[in-house]
C-alpha positions as CSV (number, residue, x, y, z in Angstrom):
1,X,142.3,125.4,75.8
2,X,145.5,124.7,73.9
3,X,148.8,126.1,75.2
4,X,150.0,127.8,72.0
5,X,153.6,128.3,73.3
6,X,153.9,124.7,74.2
7,X,152.4,123.7,70.9
8,X,154.9,125.8,68.9
9,X,157.7,124.4,70.9
10,X,156.6,120.8,70.1
11,X,156.2,121.6,66.4
12,X,159.7,123.1,66.2
13,X,161.2,120.1,68.0
14,X,159.5,117.7,65.6
15,X,160.7,119.7,62.6
16,X,164.2,119.8,63.9
17,X,164.2,116.0,64.4
18,X,162.8,115.4,61.0
19,X,165.5,117.6,59.4
20,X,168.2,115.3,61.0
21,X,166.6,112.0,60.2
22,X,167.2,111.4,56.5
23,X,166.9,107.6,56.5
24,X,163.5,107.6,58.2
25,X,162.4,110.5,55.9
26,X,163.2,108.4,52.8
27,X,161.3,105.4,54.2
28,X,158.4,107.8,55.2
29,X,158.2,109.1,51.6
30,X,158.0,105.5,50.2
31,X,155.4,104.6,52.8
32,X,153.2,107.5,51.8
33,X,153.1,106.3,48.2
34,X,152.8,102.5,48.9
35,X,150.6,102.6,52.0
36,X,151.9,99.3,53.4
37,X,149.9,99.6,56.6
38,X,146.6,100.6,55.1
39,X,143.7,99.5,57.3
40,X,145.9,98.2,60.1
41,X,146.0,99.3,63.8
42,X,149.4,99.8,65.4
43,X,149.8,100.3,69.2
44,X,153.0,101.9,70.3
45,X,154.7,102.3,73.7
46,X,157.9,104.3,73.3
47,X,159.5,107.4,74.9
48,X,157.2,110.1,73.6
49,X,159.7,112.7,72.3
50,X,160.5,114.3,69.0
51,X,162.2,111.3,67.2
52,X,159.5,108.9,68.3
53,X,157.0,111.4,67.0
54,X,158.5,111.2,63.5
55,X,158.3,107.4,63.6
56,X,154.7,107.5,64.7
57,X,153.7,109.9,62.0
58,X,155.5,107.8,59.4
59,X,153.5,104.8,60.4
60,X,150.3,106.8,60.4
61,X,151.0,108.3,56.9
62,X,151.6,104.7,55.7
63,X,147.9,104.0,56.3
64,X,147.7,102.8,59.9
65,X,145.6,103.9,62.8
66,X,148.1,104.7,65.5
67,X,147.9,105.0,69.3
68,X,151.0,106.0,71.2
69,X,151.7,105.9,75.0
70,X,154.9,106.4,76.9
71,X,157.0,103.4,78.0
72,X,158.3,105.4,81.0
73,X,156.4,107.7,83.4
74,X,159.1,110.5,83.2
75,X,160.2,110.4,79.5
76,X,157.5,112.2,77.8
77,X,158.1,115.6,76.2
78,X,154.8,117.3,76.8
79,X,155.4,119.8,73.9
80,X,155.9,117.0,71.4
81,X,152.8,115.0,72.7
82,X,150.7,118.2,72.2
83,X,152.1,118.8,68.8
84,X,151.4,115.2,67.7
85,X,147.8,115.6,68.8
86,X,147.1,119.0,67.4
87,X,149.2,119.1,64.1
88,X,149.1,115.4,63.1
89,X,145.8,114.3,64.7
90,X,147.7,111.4,66.4
91,X,146.2,109.7,69.4
92,X,148.7,110.2,72.1
93,X,148.2,109.1,75.8
94,X,151.2,110.4,77.7
95,X,152.4,113.1,79.9
96,X,155.6,113.7,81.9
97,X,155.4,112.7,85.5
98,X,152.7,110.1,85.2
99,X,151.7,108.2,88.3
100,X,151.9,104.4,88.1
101,X,148.1,104.3,87.8
102,X,148.2,106.8,84.9
103,X,151.0,105.0,83.2
104,X,149.2,101.7,83.0
105,X,145.9,103.4,82.2
106,X,147.5,105.0,79.2
107,X,149.0,101.6,78.1
108,X,145.5,100.1,78.4
109,X,144.1,102.9,76.2
110,X,146.5,101.9,73.5
111,X,145.3,98.3,73.8
112,X,141.7,99.3,73.9
113,X,141.7,100.0,70.1
114,X,142.4,96.3,69.4
115,X,145.8,96.7,67.6
116,X,147.0,94.4,64.9
117,X,150.7,95.1,65.6
118,X,152.6,96.4,68.6
119,X,155.8,98.5,68.8
120,X,157.1,98.2,72.3
121,X,160.0,99.5,74.4
122,X,160.6,97.4,77.5
123,X,157.9,94.9,76.7
124,X,155.2,96.3,79.1
125,X,152.5,96.3,76.4
126,X,153.4,92.8,75.3
127,X,153.5,91.6,78.9
128,X,150.1,93.1,79.6
129,X,148.7,91.3,76.5
130,X,149.8,88.0,78.1
131,X,148.5,88.8,81.5
132,X,145.9,91.4,82.2
133,X,144.7,92.0,78.6
134,X,144.5,88.5,77.2
135,X,141.2,89.6,75.6
136,X,143.3,91.4,72.9
137,X,145.6,88.5,72.1
138,X,143.6,86.9,69.3
139,X,143.9,90.1,67.2
140,X,147.7,90.5,67.6
141,X,149.7,89.4,64.6
142,X,153.2,90.5,65.7
143,X,155.3,93.0,67.5
144,X,158.6,94.9,67.5
145,X,160.7,95.4,70.7
146,X,163.1,98.3,71.0
147,X,165.4,97.7,73.9
148,X,167.7,95.2,75.6
149,X,165.6,94.8,78.7
150,X,162.5,94.1,76.6
151,X,164.3,91.5,74.4
152,X,165.5,89.7,77.5
153,X,161.9,89.5,78.9
154,X,160.5,88.3,75.6
155,X,163.2,85.7,75.1
156,X,162.4,84.4,78.6
157,X,158.7,84.2,77.6
158,X,159.6,82.4,74.4
159,X,161.8,79.9,76.3
160,X,158.9,79.3,78.7
161,X,156.5,78.6,75.7
162,X,154.1,81.4,76.7
163,X,154.8,84.0,73.9
164,X,151.8,84.0,71.6
165,X,153.0,85.9,68.5
166,X,156.2,86.7,66.6
167,X,158.4,89.5,67.9
168,X,161.1,91.3,66.0
169,X,164.1,92.1,68.3
170,X,164.8,95.5,66.9
171,X,167.5,95.9,69.6
172,X,169.5,93.0,68.1
173,X,169.8,94.7,64.7
174,X,173.4,95.9,64.0
175,X,172.1,99.3,62.9
176,X,170.4,99.6,66.3
177,X,172.8,98.3,69.0
178,X,176.1,99.3,67.4
179,X,175.0,102.9,67.3
180,X,172.0,103.6,69.5
181,X,173.2,101.6,72.4
182,X,176.8,102.7,72.2
183,X,177.0,106.2,70.8
184,X,173.4,107.3,71.6
185,X,173.5,106.2,75.2
186,X,177.0,107.5,75.7
187,X,176.1,111.0,74.6
188,X,172.5,111.3,75.9
189,X,173.6,110.0,79.4
190,X,175.8,113.1,79.8
191,X,173.1,115.4,78.3
192,X,170.9,114.2,81.2
193,X,173.8,114.5,83.7
194,X,174.7,118.1,82.7
195,X,171.1,119.2,82.7
196,X,170.5,117.6,86.1
197,X,173.6,118.6,88.0
198,X,175.5,121.4,86.1
199,X,178.7,119.8,87.5
200,X,182.0,118.7,86.0
201,X,182.8,115.1,84.9
202,X,186.5,115.8,84.2
203,X,188.7,114.7,87.0
204,X,186.0,112.7,88.8
205,X,185.9,109.0,89.4
206,X,183.0,107.5,87.4
207,X,181.8,104.0,88.1
208,X,179.9,102.4,85.1
209,X,177.9,99.4,86.1
210,X,177.7,97.0,83.1
211,X,179.9,96.8,80.0
212,X,177.4,95.8,77.3
213,X,177.0,98.1,74.3
214,X,175.3,100.8,76.4
215,X,177.9,100.5,79.1
216,X,180.7,100.7,76.5
217,X,179.3,103.9,75.3
218,X,179.0,105.5,78.7
219,X,182.5,104.4,79.7
220,X,183.9,105.8,76.4
221,X,182.2,109.2,76.8
222,X,183.2,109.3,80.5
223,X,186.8,108.8,79.5
224,X,186.4,111.4,76.8
225,X,185.2,114.0,79.3
226,X,188.3,113.4,81.4
227,X,186.9,111.0,84.1
228,X,188.8,108.3,85.8
229,X,186.6,105.3,84.9
230,X,185.9,102.1,86.8
231,X,183.8,99.3,85.3
232,X,181.8,96.7,87.3
233,X,180.7,93.5,85.7
234,X,179.4,90.0,86.4
235,X,180.4,88.7,82.9
236,X,184.1,87.6,83.0
237,X,184.5,88.1,79.2
238,X,183.1,91.6,79.3
239,X,185.3,92.4,82.3
240,X,188.4,91.4,80.4
241,X,187.2,93.5,77.5
242,X,186.8,96.5,79.8
243,X,190.2,95.9,81.3
244,X,191.8,95.8,77.8
245,X,190.0,98.9,76.8
246,X,191.9,100.7,79.5
247,X,189.5,100.8,82.4
248,X,189.9,99.6,86.0
249,X,187.6,96.7,86.8
250,X,186.5,95.9,90.3
251,X,183.6,94.8,92.5
252,X,180.9,97.4,93.1
253,X,181.4,97.2,96.9
254,X,185.0,98.4,96.4
255,X,184.3,100.8,93.5
256,X,181.7,102.9,95.4
257,X,184.3,103.7,98.0
258,X,186.0,105.8,95.4
259,X,183.0,106.8,93.2
260,X,182.0,110.4,92.8
261,X,179.6,109.4,90.0
262,X,177.8,106.1,89.6
263,X,175.9,105.2,86.4
264,X,174.0,102.0,86.2
265,X,173.3,100.5,82.7
266,X,172.7,96.8,83.1
267,X,169.1,95.9,82.5
268,X,169.1,94.1,85.8
269,X,167.9,95.0,89.3
270,X,169.5,96.0,92.6
271,X,172.9,96.9,91.1
272,X,173.3,99.4,93.9
273,X,172.1,97.8,97.1
274,X,172.2,98.5,100.9
275,X,175.6,96.9,101.2
276,X,177.0,99.4,98.7
277,X,175.2,102.4,100.1
278,X,176.7,101.7,103.5
279,X,180.2,102.2,102.2
280,X,179.6,104.7,99.5
281,X,181.7,107.8,99.4
282,X,179.9,110.9,100.7
283,X,178.9,113.2,97.9
284,X,178.5,110.5,95.3
285,X,175.8,111.2,92.6
286,X,174.0,108.2,91.2
287,X,172.1,108.0,87.9
288,X,170.6,105.2,85.9
289,X,170.2,104.7,82.2
290,X,168.8,101.1,82.3
291,X,165.2,100.8,81.2
292,X,163.5,100.4,84.7
293,X,164.0,102.3,87.9
294,X,165.1,99.3,89.9
295,X,168.9,99.3,89.2
296,X,169.5,101.6,92.2
297,X,167.5,100.4,95.2
298,X,165.2,103.1,96.3
299,X,164.0,100.8,99.1
300,X,167.5,100.7,100.5
301,X,168.0,104.4,100.1
302,X,164.8,105.1,102.0
303,X,165.7,102.7,104.7
304,X,169.1,104.2,105.4
305,X,168.2,107.9,104.9
306,X,167.4,110.0,107.9
307,X,166.5,112.9,105.6
308,X,165.6,113.3,102.0
309,X,165.3,116.6,100.1
310,X,165.1,117.8,96.5
311,X,168.2,119.9,95.9
312,X,167.8,120.5,92.2
313,X,164.9,119.9,89.7
314,X,166.1,116.4,88.9
315,X,168.2,115.6,92.0
316,X,167.3,114.2,95.4
317,X,169.8,114.2,98.3
318,X,169.8,111.4,100.8
319,X,171.4,112.0,104.2
320,X,172.5,109.0,106.2
321,X,172.7,108.6,110.0
322,X,176.5,108.9,109.9
323,X,176.3,112.3,108.1
324,X,177.2,111.0,104.6
325,X,175.1,112.4,101.8
326,X,174.5,110.8,98.4
327,X,172.3,112.0,95.5
328,X,170.0,110.3,93.0
329,X,169.1,111.7,89.6
330,X,165.5,111.5,88.3
331,X,164.2,109.1,90.9
332,X,166.4,106.4,89.5
333,X,164.7,106.5,86.1
334,X,166.4,106.9,82.7
335,X,168.2,110.1,83.4
336,X,169.0,110.6,79.7
337,X,165.3,111.0,79.0
338,X,163.9,112.1,82.4
339,X,166.5,114.9,82.7
340,X,167.6,115.1,79.1
341,X,166.1,114.8,75.6
342,X,167.2,111.3,74.8
343,X,169.5,110.1,72.0
344,X,170.5,112.4,69.2
345,X,168.2,112.6,66.1
346,X,171.0,111.2,63.8
347,X,171.2,108.1,66.0
348,X,167.4,107.5,66.3
349,X,167.2,108.0,62.6
350,X,168.8,104.5,62.2
351,X,167.0,102.9,65.1
352,X,163.6,104.0,64.0
353,X,164.4,103.1,60.4
354,X,164.9,99.6,61.8
355,X,161.5,99.9,63.6
356,X,159.7,101.0,60.4
357,X,161.2,98.3,58.1
358,X,160.8,95.6,60.8
359,X,157.1,96.4,61.0
360,X,156.8,96.2,57.2
361,X,158.7,92.8,57.4
362,X,156.2,91.6,60.0
363,X,153.1,92.8,58.0
364,X,154.3,91.0,54.9
365,X,155.4,87.8,56.6
366,X,153.8,87.2,60.0
367,X,151.6,84.4,58.8
368,X,154.6,82.2,58.2
369,X,156.4,83.1,61.5
370,X,156.3,81.1,64.8
371,X,155.7,82.7,68.2
372,X,159.3,83.4,68.8
373,X,161.8,86.3,69.0
374,X,163.4,87.1,65.6
375,X,166.4,89.1,64.5
376,X,166.0,91.4,61.4
377,X,167.4,90.1,58.1
378,X,170.8,91.4,57.2
379,X,169.2,93.1,54.1
380,X,167.4,95.5,56.4
381,X,170.7,96.5,58.1
382,X,172.5,96.9,54.8
383,X,169.7,99.0,53.3
384,X,169.7,101.3,56.2
385,X,173.5,101.6,56.3
386,X,173.7,102.4,52.6
387,X,171.0,105.1,52.9
388,X,172.7,106.6,55.9
389,X,176.1,106.6,54.2
390,X,174.6,108.4,51.2
391,X,173.0,111.0,53.5
392,X,176.4,111.5,55.1
393,X,178.1,112.0,51.7
394,X,180.2,108.9,52.1
395,X,180.9,106.3,49.4
396,X,182.6,103.0,50.0
397,X,184.4,100.4,47.9
398,X,182.8,97.3,46.4
399,X,184.3,93.9,45.8
400,X,185.5,93.1,42.3
401,X,184.1,89.9,40.7
402,X,187.4,88.2,41.3
403,X,187.3,89.2,45.0
404,X,183.7,87.9,45.3
405,X,184.8,84.6,43.8
406,X,187.8,84.4,46.2
407,X,185.9,85.0,49.4
408,X,183.1,82.6,48.5
409,X,185.3,79.8,47.2
410,X,187.6,77.3,48.9
411,X,190.1,75.9,46.4
412,X,192.2,79.0,45.9
413,X,194.5,79.8,48.9
414,X,196.9,82.3,47.6
């Protein structure tokens, strides 16, 4: 029996997202008319929430058969998953709080349909196709990858010569990483933080691990909320950038002695290890917004803790032998989605516009593409940017003919 209250909630969330995604809406309207994906099967593994729902519906309305699973066991909005099934007749295999077995079973259900194209976030679907589901490989024509972590994995596969089809690195599009990674992550991190803790950020010492585009956004928003921000890095160039942006930069083992909040956002593993936990300031609250739940070592936490208890819906407290207590949000998974609602709709409007147009680019050109990782053509970024500006009511200047000649020539120097 359908939970009508949950269904109505999901329908309203989808409608709200749609109302704030003008670029994807324009693409969706064109797709309905042109049917660029007619007869194709598209398998998707993304965070199953309202903005993702609008993307999935756009692809379905463009003529494709779509199956959607979550790319994270805790990031599904059950109301949206239900609404997609009931209102849009979309095949969705996801629920919040999946076990590991359920998570991979749902990914397998997506692959069971024999997709032509893949839209992935974190590269789990693509990795499965190259390992446990090689039976599906002959049918795959290409894929999109949403996030930094997935692109890193796929470039490693390409470098090792094992990648079997072309992949569009959606994350490397300017209209994705400059806005989604920076402004989206910056805002949604603290949406998750506030919902999980109901505590202040202002006046606290916040340690941000990683100063890529996502880390820049988290550090910027932390500073804007009144925090004293410390950045940790392994890249000397990014460390200098953080320093010149006005942040303190130090080693994690020193930073955690001051930290009241630690946020990891690196795409790597074991950023917070046993050596850090042993000297961490009591009362520190840790959260992760990197793709996987291995940035904060739960193995080390369990080893050192004499007692663990759930103190709030999304917060676990670990008490150590020496009496210190530290907390972990959302079991170390993406707290902006596990404890929040993910990036704002206006941000995902641009990211998912890149997804939609990259899929169209693949459908039209995969036959001439090698099994490598590709960045979107600049024309896709410019098309999305101009559409977004128009939706925002913004007009910009254009070069004159004389200026175009000047910047493309070489003889005139004055």
